[in-house]
N, C-alpha and C positions, 0 to 999 in steps of 0.2 A: 122872616126872610122870604117866605113864599109870596106874601103881599108885596114885598119890595120887587120881586121878580115880575109879578104881574103888572106892576106900575111901570117898570122898565120897558116891558114889552109894549104896553100902550103908548109910551112916549116914542119908542122906535117906529111904530106904525105911523104916528102923527108926523114925525120928522120925514119919514119916507114919502108921505103924501105931498109934503111941501116941495120936494125936488123931483117928483116922478117924471115930469115933462122937461126937465133940464138936462142937457147933454153934458158929459164929462168936461168937454172943452170949455163950456160956459161956466161950470162950477169952479174950475181951476183958475181960469184967466180973470174972472171978474170979481171973485169973492175974497181975494187975499188969503187963500188957504195957506197956513203955515205948515207945510209938509215937506220940509227939506229932508234929503236922505239922512238916515241915521247910520252913523259909522261906529261899529264896534271894533274890537281888536282884530277880528278875523273875517268879517264880512260887512257889507253895506246893504241896508234895506231902504227901498224907495217905494212909498205908497202914494205918491203924488197923482197917480192915475186911478185912484178910487173915486167912486161916485159919492163924495161927501163935500160939504162946505165947512167953513170954520165953526159955525154954530153946531153942526153935527159932531165934529171932532171934539169940541169942548164938552158936549154932553157925554159922548162915549167915554171920555177920560174921567168923568165922574163915577162911572159904573164900578171900577175897582174898589173904590172906597165904600160904595153902597153894599157890596157883598163881602166886605172885610178881607180883601185879597191879601193884604200884608200879613195878617195873622195866618192865613192858609199857607202862604209861601214859607213862613217861619216853620210851620209844622212839617211841610213837605221836606225841607232840607235838613230837618232834625230827625227824619225818619219816623215821624209821629202821625202822619196821615193814615187813617184806617179805612180799609175796604170793608164797609159795615155788613154787606150781605154774605161775606165769607170770613169775617171776623179775624182778619190779618192786617198787620201794618204794611205799608207800601214801602218797598226797599230799593227801588232802582237807583235813586240818587246816591245811596250809600255805596254802591258798587264803584263809583268814581270819586268818592270822598276820601280825604286823607284823615278823617276824624276817627275816633275810637268808639263812637256812639253805637248803641244797640248791637246788632249782629255783625259788627265789623270784623270780629276775630275769625269767624267762618269765612267771610269774604277774603280777608287777608291770607288765610291758609290756602284757599282755593287759588288765589292769585299766584302764590308761590308754586303750586302744583302745575299751573299753566306754564310758568317759567321753566320748571323742570322738564316738562314734556317737550317744549320747543327747543331746549338746549341739550337734550339727550341725544348724542350722536349715534348711539346704538339703535335707538328707535328711528331716528330720521334717515338712517342709511338702509333701513329694512324695507322701505316701500317707495313706490313711485306714484301710486294712485290712492286716493282717499274717497270712499263712498260715504256720503253724509246723508243718513236717513233722517229726515226732519220735515216739519210742515208748519205752516203759519208763521208766527213770530220766530220759531226756532230755525226756520229756513230763510225767510226774507231778509233778515238782518245779515247773517253770515254770507249769504249769496251776494248781497250788495257789496259787502266788504271785499269779498274775493274778486268781484268784477272791478271794483275801484282800484285794486292793487295791480291789475293787469293779468292777462291770461297766458302770456309767454313765460311760463314758469316751469321749473323741473318737476314739481308734483302737481298732478291734475286732480281737481276736486269735482266730484259729480254729486249734485244734490238730487235726491230722489224722494218722492212722496206719492207718486201716482198709484191709485188703487188697482189699476189694471196691469201693473208691473212693466208696462212698455218703457217707461223712463228708466227703470232699474236695469231691464234687459239691454237697452241701448248702451248704458254705461258699462255693463259687464263685458260687452263685446270688445271694449278697449282695454280690458284688464286681464291680468293673470293672478291666480290665487297667491303665488309666491311674492308678488310685489304690491299687494293691496291690503289696506287696513279699512276698518269700518267703524264709523261713529253713529250710534243710535241716540238721537236727541229728542227728549220729550219730558216736559216738566212732570207729568203724572206717570209716565211710562205705561199708560193704558190706552193711548190713542190707537184705534184699529189700524189706520194706515201705516203707522210706524211698525207695529208688531207684525203685520202681514208682510211688509217688505223685509223686515229682519229675518223672519222665517225663510223667506225665499233666498236671501243671501247666505244663510246658514247652509241651505241645501246646495247652493252653488259651491261653497267652500268644501263641502264633503266630497266633491268629485276628485279632490286631490288629497289623498290620505296621508301625505307627508307633511301637511300643514296642520298645525294646532290652532284651530280657529279662535279658541279662547284667548290666545296671546295677541290676536289681531283685532279683537273686538273691544271697543270702548263705549262707555255710556255717559250721558250727561242728563241729569234728572234731579228732582227734589226728593225722589223716593229710592233710597239705596236698596231696600229689600226687594222692590220690583225689578231693579236692574239685576240683582243677584239671582232672582227667580228665572230670569231670561238668559242666564249663562254668562253674565259679565262679572269678572273677578273684581274683588274689592280694590285692588291696586290700579284697575283700569276705569274706575268710576270717578266722575267729577260731579260734585254736589252743588245744587242751587238752593237758595232759600225758598221755602214754600210761599213766601210773601212776594216773590218776584214774578210779575206777570209776564207771560210769553212774549207779548208785543213790546215789552220794556226790557227784554233780557239780553239785548245786544252787548251790554257791558260786562257780561259774565262769561263763564266757560262755554256758553252756547256758541260764542264766536271763535273758540279755539281752532276749529278746522280751517277757518279763513286765514289764519296767520302761519300756517305750516311752511309757507314760502317766504315768510318775513322773519321776524324775531320778536322777542318779548318787548323790546323797546317800541316797536310799531304798535303793539297792543296798548302800551302805556300812553303813546301819543293820542290814540283815540280817546282813552279815558281822560286825559288832560284837557282835550278840547271840550268834552262834555262838562268837566268840572268848572272850566272857565265860563261856560254857558250858565251853569247853575249860579255861580257867583255873580255874573252879570245880571241875570234875571232877578236875583234876590235883591240887588242893590240899586238897579237903575230906576229912575223916576218913571212914572207911567207914560209920560209923553215921549220918552226916549227908550222905551222898553219894547224890543222887537216882538217878543212872545206875547206880551199884553196887547200890542196893537194888532197883531195877526188874529188873536182871539176875538177882539172887539169887532174887527172888520168882518170876520166870518159870521158872527151873530148878526151884524148889521145887514150884510148882503143877503143872508138867508131870510131874515124876518122883516126887514124894512123894504127891501127891493124884490123880495119873492124869488130870488135866484136859488134854484134847488140843486145846482151842481157846481163843482169847483175843479178846474183843470190845473194840473201841475205839470209844467213842461221844462225839461232840462236841456241845456245846450252844451253838453260835454258827454262824450261817449262813456266815460267812466261812471257817469251818474244815471245810466239808462234804466236801472232798476229802482231808482229812488222813489218814483211815483207809487209803485206797488207797495213799497215799505210804508210810506206815509199814508197811503190809502187804508191799509190795515190798521195802522196806529190810530187814525182818525175815526174810521167807521166802526171798528170793533169797540173802541173806547166810548164814543159818544153817539153811536147809532142806536139809541134807545130813548124812550120818552117817559118812563115811570121809574122812580127810584125806590130804594129799599123801604122807605117810609110810606110807600103807595101814593106818593105825590106825583101827579102827572104834570110835566113842565108845560107852561103856557106857550113856550117858544116852539118853533120848528127847530129840531136839533140838527146835528151835523149834516151837511149836504153830501151828496154823492161825490166822491173824490175819484178822478180819472185823469188821463193824460198819458205822458210818457216822453219819449225822445222828441224834442222840438222839431228837429230837421225832418224827421219822418212824418210827424204830424202835419207839417206844413203842406205835405203832398197828399193828405187824406182828410183828417178831421177838421182842419182849419177851414175848409170849404163850408162846412156846417157852422163853424164859429163866425165866419166872416159874413155869411149871407143867409143863414137860417133865422128862424124866429125865436129860438130859445136862447135866453141870455145866460151868460156864464161868467163867473168870477175866476181869476187866474193868478197863479204864482209862476213867474218865469225865473229859473235858477241857472246861473252861469258862472263863468270864471272871468275875472278881470285882472289878470296878472301882467299885462303888457306883452306877453308872448305873442308872436305873430300868428301862430296857429289858433290860439284861444281868442285873439282879438277879432279875427274874422267871424268866429262863431258868436262872439259877444255883440258885434255890430248887427248881425242877423237877428239876435234876440231883441235888441232895442227897436229895430225896424218893425218887428212883428207886434211888439207892444203898442207902438204908435198906430199901426193899422187896426189893432183890436180895440183900441180905446177911442181914437179920434175918427177913424173911418174915412170914407170918401163918397161924396154925392155926385152922381152923374145924371143930370136931369134929361139929357138928350138920349142916353142909353141906360135906363134904370137897371137893367140887368148887370151893369158894371158898377153898381153902387155897393159900397160896403157900409153897413149900418153903424158899426163901431159901438161905443158906449158900454162895452164890457169892462167892468172894473178890474184893474190889474195891479199887481205888485211885483217888484223885482228884487231878488236876493242875489248879490254878487259876492262870491268867494274871492278873497284876495290871493289865495294860493290853493293849489290842488294837492292837499296832503291830508293825512288821517286826522290831524289835530283839527283842521278846518271842518272836515266832515263830521267829527264828533261834536263840534260846536253847533253845526247846523242841525243835526239830528236831535240834539238835546233841546234846542230852541223849539222845534216842532213838538217835542214831548210836552214842554211847558205850555205851549199854545193850546194843546189838547186839554190839559189839566185846567187851565184858566177858563177855557170855553165851557167846560163841564160845570165849573163853579157858577158861572153866569146862568147856564141853562137849568141847573138844579138836578143834574144826573150824576151817577157815579162812573168815573172813567175806568175803574179797575175791576169790574166784573164783566161777564159776558154770558148772561143767562140765555140770551137768544141762541148763541152758538151751542151751548151745552144742551139745552132742551131740544134744539133742532137735531143734534146728533142722536139724542135718545129717541125722538120720534122716528127718525130715519131708520135706526136699528130695529125698532119695534115693527115698523112696516116691512123691512127687509126680511125679518124672520117669519112673516106671514105671507107666503107666496100665493096662497089662495086669495087673500085680500088684494094683493097686487094684481093678480091676473083678472080678478073681477073688476077692479077699479080702472085698470088700463086694458079694457077688453080688446083693443086693437093691437096690443103688443104680444109678441110670442116670447114667453119666458121659457128657459130650459126646464124640461121635466125633472122632477125630483128623483 
């Protein structure tokens, strides 16, 4: 397989050389590229403004068979893909499955506990504010879901993970102990930021001696004993499978806090959208498979065109945190170069993922995109439901894609020239609902998994993050070393 990857990389470089001096407009208009928009049940994908021709697309579509992608997808949706460096199966697709395979009984049990919490009137009438202490995947997914559902809601949710307490202190200024509950969310329940913030909020609750804090404290983790050790009652604990990666945990109880203003059916809608994406990705042919095409184009842009960054721009306010979520999913999963077998990939792996709200970006970073010297590949994500409000935003999205790809040359005033030639794709949601969002997020999950298979890396571990934490904690505990290494900084005296 490694020899196959090395040959793929060689071929990609050769094909990239063949078109390096050809503009996107020339590739698309003169080469007969068959890149019609792909329509799925919930969204449309248009990749016609990528820097490829038909010869390149035909070769890219050979790659899935070269890496035995069909077999890998069969294993993924059966819950049989293994994270080899941590010796656990990968279980995120099981959380939205209706199957009874593998650990589904625990998933089903926890799903019913989520239902019970959301439908318990005694609990729901006892608070107005929810403090969600979480970080990384335990925060980015639920925060995205909360914002997607709208903020004009009876119960306010405050997400906190700052190590300096400023975020938590700002949240607590809007709360009173008598109408606040706390969720501490951590797969391991050993993350320093989580435990530090939890200790602080415990101290805050102790200021009101009439409140029984243990009744208002909930935990979500894969480690029940750790939750118990930190004062969380068994009845207030929600369990995760140890095989569920944090950045893939959106489908579990991790997202419970995001649904306290909705209901259990809203949570099921999210899961159903993801399940439909699983079914679609498993069954669609390579040429009509959105996740497969996104993965292939990512590898192409990074390795054949030497584009080292990928912008994701959203054109709806409810999607404003989507880029942060996909950025973590992509870079924590595939931001590595050597796998468990000590095989170093011949490819450049995942690019830097950045971006954000498209309208805001047009008045800041788009200057760099339009006239800078660094090339960028982009995904533009919007809504195309025919609604007047979303239509205006969608038209703006399309106009920006044209500017980004086709550009504009002004020979009289070169400073008014837009280079263009940035490869772009468009994802258009048909409706702005949780099912569509679940579908979109699951497609990106599968894109990341497929990309990793091509690159020869493991999407499901994160040793760089874990070892980085260890190095940071070791350095932090040695203040003498820090003071010597950063001689210009004034550290507090011990």
